N, C-alpha and C positions, 0 to 999 in steps of 0.2 A: 562475374565476368573475368576476374583475375584471381589466380591462386598463387600465394607466396609461400615458399618453403625455404627455411634457413637451416644450415648445419654449421658446426664449429669444430675446428681442429687446432693444432698448435699455431698455425699461421694466422688464424682469425676466423671470421664469419663469412661464409659463402652463401649467397642468396639466389634462388631461382624465382623469378617473377614471370608468370606465364599467363598470356592473354588466352583465355579458354576457347573462345570461338575460332581462333586461328591455330589451335594446337592440333597436331596430327593424332590419329587414333592411337599410335604407339606411345606418344607422349601422355595422352590421357590415361591409357592403361597403366603406364609406369607410375603416375601420380596415384591412381586408384589403388594399385598394389601396395604402395608405400603407406597410404593412410589406413588401409584395412588390415595391415600386417599387425597381429597382436603382440609380436615380439619387439616392435620398435616403439620405445617410449616417445611421447609427444608433449609439446607445450603449446598451449593456445591462450590467447587473450579473450576472455568471455567465451569459454568453450561451448556453453549451451547454445549460443547463437550460431557459431561456426558449424557445430555438429548437425544442427537442424538444417542449415542450408546445404551442406555437403551431402546429407542423407537424401535430399531430393534428387541428386545427381548420381544415385547409387554408389556413394562413397561413404559408407558408415565408418566413422573414426574408431578404430579399435586399439587396444593396448593401454599401458599405464599413461595417465594424462595428468599434467600439471596445468592449472589454470592461474595465470599470473594475476588476473583480477581478484580471484579468491585468496591467493597467497597474500596480496597486498591488503585485502579486507581483514584478514586474520591479524596482520601486524598493526594496521592503522584504520580501524573501522570508521573513524570520524572523518577521514579524508576522501577526496575524489579518487575514483579507481579507474579512470580512463587511461589509455596507454600513454598519452603525452604527459599526464601528471606524474605517473609512476616513473617514466623515463627521466623526467627532470630531477627526480629525487635521487636516482641511482646512477645516471649516466651523464657524461659530458657530451651533449649533442645539440645540434641546431634545432630550432622549433619547426621541424619539417611539416607537421600537420597544419599549423597556422599559416605557413607560407603556401602550402598546397591549397587550402581552403580559399585563400585570397585569390590565387590564380583561377581556381575553379569557379568562383563567383563571376569573374570577368567572362570566362568562357560560356557560362550559362546565359548571361545576358546577350552574348553574341551567337548563341545556339551552335557552338562548335565543340568538337571533341579533341583531346590530345592524349592518345593512347600511350605514347612513350612517357609522358609526364605521370600518368596514372600508374604505369608499371614501376616507375622509380619511387613513387609515393608508397606503393604496396611493398616494395623491397625494403624501404625504411621501416615500415610496420613490422615485417617479418624479422628483420635484424634486431630491432629494439626488443621485440617479444622474447627472442632467444637470449639477448644480452642481459636482460634484467632477471632472468629465471634464477640463476645461481645466487646472486645477492639476496633475492627475496627468500629463497629457501634457507640461506644462512641466517637471515633475520628471524625467520620463523623458528628455527632451532634455538637461536639465542634467547628469544622471548618465550619459549616454551609453548608456542601456539601451532606447531606443525600438525598436531592432531586435529585442531580446529579447522585448518585449511583442508585437510584430508576429508574430514566429515562434511564440510560444505561442498566439496567437489562431488561427493556421492549424492548429497541432497540436490545439487543443481541438476543432476541427471533426472531425478524424480520430478523436479520443477519443469524440466524440458518436456518430459512426456505428458505432464499435466496440461501444458500449453497445447501440445499436439492433439491430445484427445478432446480438450475443450470441456465446456459445461453445458449440458442440455438445458434449453430454455423452451418453455411453453409459449409459442408465439401468440396464441389466443389470450392467455393471461397477461402477457406483456402489453398487448394492445388494449385490453380492458383496464389495466392499471394506468396506462398512459392517458386514456380517455378520461378516467376519473380524476387523475392528478391535474390534467389540463383544465378540467371543469372547475376544480377547487382553486386553482391558480387564478383563473378568470374571475371567479366569484369573489375571492378575497380582494383582488385589484379593484373590481367594480365597487365593492363596499368602501374601500379607502377613497376612491374618486368621489363617491356620493357624499361621504363625510366632508371632504374638502369643499365641494360645491355648497353644501349646507352652511359650513362655517364661513365661507366667503360672503354668501348672501345674508347671513345673520348680521354681519357688519360690526361685531363686537370688538374686533381687534384690527382696525384699519392699518396700523403700522406693521403688524405681522402678516396681514394679507398682502400688502405691497411687497414685503420682503420675499414672501413665497412666490408671488407672480413673477418677480424679477429672476428668481432662480429657474423657473419654468421657461421663461423666454430665452434663456441661454441655450437650452437643449431643444426648444420648440415642442416639448412634450413632457408629460409627467414621468419621471424616471425614479422608480422605487429602489434603484441601485445607487442613486446619488446621495451621499451623506449630507450635502448642502440642502437638497430639497427635503429630505427626511427631517433634518433639524428644524427647517422652517415650518414644516407641517406640525411638528411637535410643539413648537411655540404657538402656532395658530390654534391647536386643539387644547392648549393649556395642560399638556402632559407634564406631570411633576418631574422634577430633576432629583434623582436619588443622590445621596452624599457620595462623593468620590467618583461620580460618573461623567465628569467633564474631561475633555481632552486637554493635553498640555497647553494648548492655545486658548483655553477657556470656552471652547465650543461644546455643544451637546455631543455625547457619544452615541452612535447608532449601532454599536456592536451587539450581536445576538445575546451575549451574556448579560448586558445591561438592559436591553429591551425586555428580556424574559422576566426581569424582577419588577417591572412596572405594571401594575394592574389597571390598565386603561383600555377602552375599546379599540383605540387606534393601534396600540402596541400588540394587542392580541390578534387583530386582523393582519398586521404586518408580519407577526411571527408565523401565522398560518400561510401567508403568501410566500414567505421565504422558504418555508419547509417544502411546500408543494413545488415551487419553481425550481428549487435545488434538485429535488428528486426527478423532475421531468428532464432537466438539462443534463443531469449526470447519469441517471440509471435507465432512462427511457429513450431519449434522443441522442445520448452521447455516441460519438463516432466509434469509440472502442467497444460499444455494446451492440454493434451491428452483427446480425446473425449471419453465419456462414451458410454455405449450401447444405451443410449437415445439420442445420437447425441449432447450432451451438455457438457460443461466444468463446474466444480463445485468448484469455488474459495472458499477458507476459509476466510470469511469476519470477521474482528475483529474491534470492536468498541473501544478497549482499546489500540491500538498499537501506537497512536501518542499523544504527550503531549498536542497538540492543540485541541484534541477532534475529529479530522478528522478520518474517517474510513481508514482502510488499508486492503489489501487482499493478500493471497498467492495462486497462483502466482499473481504478480502485474497486476491488471485489471483496475485500475483507471487512468493509464497514457497512454491509447490508444489514441494517438492524431490523429486529422485529418491532412492528408497531402495534402493540396490543390495544392502544386507545383507538386507532383508526386502522383496523385490519384490511380495509379495502385498498389502502395505499402501501401495504407492506410489500416491498419489492422482492422479498425472499420468495414470495409465492410464484415468481417466474421460473425459479429453478426447479426442475422436475427430475425424477429418476428415470433412466432409460427403460424401455419396455422390458419386462421380466426382471427388473432390479428393484430394490428398495433402499431408502436411506437408513443409515444407522449412525447413531451419535456415540462419541467416545470422549472420555475426559480422564486425564491422569490425576488420580486422587492425591491431593496435597503435594503436588510436584515440587513447588518452590521450597516447602518446608523440608522435604526429603533431601533436596540438593544442599540446602544450608546445613542440615544436620550432618551430611556426609562430608562437606568441605570443612566443617568445624570439628569433625572427629568426635561428635557427641554419641558415644556408644549407647548410653541409656535411651536417648531419643531414637536412635536407629533400631534398638531392640523393641521399643514400644511401637514404632511405625510398622515393623514387620509382623506384629501380632494383631490380627483383625479383631480380637476380642477386647483390646484395650483402647481407651479414648485418650489419645496423647494430649489433646487440648485441655481436657479436664484435669489430667495429671499435671500439666504445666501450670494451669491456673492455681491448683492446690499448692504447688511449690512456691509460686510467686506471691500469692495472696492467701495465706493459710486461714486467717480469721474470716475474711470475706467468703472463702470457699466453705467454711463450716456453716455460715448463715445460709448460703445458697443451697447446700446439701440438706439442711434442716427444712428449708422452704420446699424443696423438691419432694421430700418425704411427706410433708403435710399435703402437698398438691396431689401426690399419688393416693394418699388415704382418702381425700375428698373425691377424687375421680372414682375410686372403688365404691364409695358410698353412693355416688350418683348412678353408677352402673347397676348397683343392687336395687336402688329405687326404680330404675327403668325396667328391670326384669320383673320386679313385683307388680308394677303397673300393667305390664303385658299379661301377666297371669290373672 
C-alpha cells in the first residue's frame, strides 16, 4: 500500500513516502522506472521480501543491491537483524517502530485507519535503511566480511525463487500419511488411558492415584502435554527414576531424552504418542504446510536465520527425517518430483575437511584431497598413530587373504 524511497545528498536525507492506491499513473510509472533501472544502485532491508512483493506489481528491482539485513548478519550473526535493532546500534533515533505499533494497536481495536501516520512511519523506515547502509558497509570492510554479505545477497535471491516456485506435494500421500499418523496418535493415547484405568482400579497405590486424579481435575481432562499429569502417571505406574533425571525442584523430568532412556510400557507408549502427534501437528495439519492452488507448499527460506550460516525455513522444512523403522509415517514421501522430472541427490565430498585444510594452509592435505586415488583419512591415521596403523594394515591383509580363500572355495563348490 505504501512505497518509501530515500535519497541522500550533502544536505541530508530526503524521503518520498507514497500511498500507492492514490498515486497517479505518472507517479507509479516514475517509481517503476527507478526500481527497474539497472544503473541505479539500491539498498533494501530484507530485499528478498521487498523484491517479491514489488514483482507482483510489475516492478522487478534491478541493479546492484545492498541488503542491510544481510550486511548486519555478516557483522553480527548472533544478533537480531530487524531494522529497529540495527538502527539502535548505528543511529541516534527515536523508537519510531515501537511508538507506531502502540498507536496501530489502538487503531485496530477501533477499526480505524490513519494513512498520514502510516506514511510517516514508512518514511522513517526508508530513511533509517539508507542511513545505516554506509556504517554497515564500513563495518563489513573493517571485519573482513564484505564477501560474506555479498555471497549471502546472491544466495537470498536463490532462496526467494525457491519460495516462489515452492515444493510439489502429493496430496494423496499427504492425506494417507495424515490418516495413519492420526490413527497411531489415537491408538497410543487410548493405550495410555487404558493403562491409567487399570492402575486406578488395581488400587495398589491410593496415594499416587489421588495425586493423579487431582491433576486431572484441574484441566477436566487427561492432558499428555502436562508435565504434572505425566509425572503423576509415572508415579502411579511405578516407572523407575534414572539417575540425574529429576528437575532442579526435585520433580520427575518428562523430557523426551529422559523418557527415551526408560524401558517401561508407559514411556514407550508416550514416546509413540509424542512422535505421531508432533508429526500430525507440524507436518500434516500445520498452517504453513497448506497446499497452494498449484499443489505446492511455499516455505519462506532464510539464509540469515542461524549463527552458523545454515539456512532455515518457515515452516520448518529442513528436518523432515526418513523413518526407516516406520516408513508409513515418513513425511518425506509427500514430496514428489514434478511431471517429467526426477530427484537427484548431491553431496560435497569431505567439504568441512577441505575447508579446514585450505584455511590452515596444509599443502600436503590439499594435495592428497585433490588426488582421487589417495585415501587422506588412511594417511592421516598412519601419521598420527603409526603403530596402531601397522596393526590395522596387517589385519586388513589377513582379512583380504581370507576373503580370497573363501571366494576360491565358493568357486570350487559351484564347479
